C-alpha positions in Angstrom: 4.5 -21.3 28.0 4.7 -18.3 25.4 7.8 -19.0 23.2 9.5 -17.2 20.3 11.0 -19.3 17.7 13.4 -17.8 15.2 14.9 -18.9 12.0 16.8 -17.7 9.0 20.2 -16.4 10.6 23.5 -17.4 9.1 26.6 -16.5 7.3 26.1 -14.1 4.2 28.3 -12.2 1.9 28.4 -8.2 1.9 25.9 -6.9 -0.3 23.6 -10.1 -0.1 20.3 -10.7 1.6 18.8 -12.7 4.6 15.3 -13.3 5.7 14.6 -14.1 9.3 11.4 -15.4 10.7 10.1 -15.7 14.5 7.2 -17.6 15.2 5.2 -17.2 18.5 3.7 -20.1 20.3 1.8 -20.6 23.4 -0.2 -17.6 22.8 -4.1 -17.0 22.1 -3.3 -13.4 21.3 -1.3 -11.3 18.8 1.4 -9.1 20.7 0.6 -5.6 19.9 4.2 -5.1 19.1 6.7 -7.7 17.4 10.3 -6.7 16.6 14.1 -7.2 16.2 16.7 -6.0 18.1 20.7 -6.9 17.7 23.6 -6.8 19.7 27.1 -6.9 18.1 30.4 -7.5 20.4 31.3 -4.3 22.1 28.3 -2.5 21.3 24.8 -1.9 23.4 21.6 -3.6 22.0 20.1 -1.8 19.5 16.8 -1.5 17.4 16.5 -3.1 14.1 12.6 -2.7 13.5 9.4 -2.8 15.1 5.9 -3.6 14.0 2.5 -3.0 15.6 -0.4 -5.3 15.1 -2.0 -2.9 12.7 1.1 -3.0 10.6 2.9 0.2 11.7 6.6 -0.1 11.6 9.7 1.8 12.7 13.4 1.3 11.8 16.7 2.0 13.6 18.8 4.6 11.6 21.4 2.3 10.7 19.0 -0.4 8.9 16.5 2.1 7.4 16.3 1.7 3.7 17.8 -1.7 3.6 15.7 -3.9 6.0 11.9 -4.5 5.8 9.8 -5.9 8.9 6.4 -7.5 8.3 4.1 -9.9 10.0 1.3 -12.4 9.6 -1.0 -12.1 12.4 -2.9 -15.1 11.3 0.3 -17.0 12.0 1.7 -14.9 14.7 4.8 -14.7 13.0 7.1 -11.6 12.3 9.7 -11.4 9.4 12.7 -9.3 8.9 14.1 -9.0 5.0 17.5 -7.6 5.1 19.1 -6.6 1.9 22.2 -4.8 1.0 23.8 -6.4 4.1 27.2 -4.8 5.4 29.8 -6.4 7.9 28.5 -4.0 10.6 25.1 -5.5 10.4 27.0 -8.6 12.2 25.4 -9.4 15.3 22.9 -11.5 17.5 19.3 -10.6 16.3 16.8 -11.2 19.0 13.1 -11.2 18.3 10.6 -9.8 20.7 6.9 -9.6 21.3 5.6 -7.0 23.7 2.6 -5.0 24.7 3.9 -1.7 23.2 7.2 -0.6 21.7 8.2 1.2 25.0 8.3 -2.0 26.9 10.5 -3.7 24.2 12.8 -0.8 24.3 13.2 -1.3 28.1 14.0 -4.7 27.6 10.6 -6.1 28.7 8.2 -8.6 26.8 9.0 -11.9 25.7 12.3 -12.3 23.9 13.7 -15.1 21.6 16.8 -16.9 22.0 18.8 -15.0 19.4 20.0 -16.0 16.2 23.6 -15.2 14.8 24.0 -13.1 11.6 27.5 -12.7 10.3 28.2 -10.8 7.2 31.8 -11.2 5.6 33.7 -8.8 3.6 
């Protein structure tokens, strides 16, 4: 079965950096869209970043300029480099693979288990 396995979450001080990885297994193809969403306590799930198979990236307004998404199609892995982290970046980060950005935005596709990112003041 298809599975997305995340790594790299943890605790970091404000202003610091963290790199998340998500590897897809059990698939014979590369997802057209790979991405990251996050959910903080008391808030709705929100877009962090997505990237297509061809390398076209989009970012949520709250992270634009600070985060960078990338993917390695040969390894079927997506990465999220997070710089200049703020306490409001704290939340559970979910990796997603989907046939299209719209599919992921609607909650479809294949989702990882989520990994906690905590940014302290």
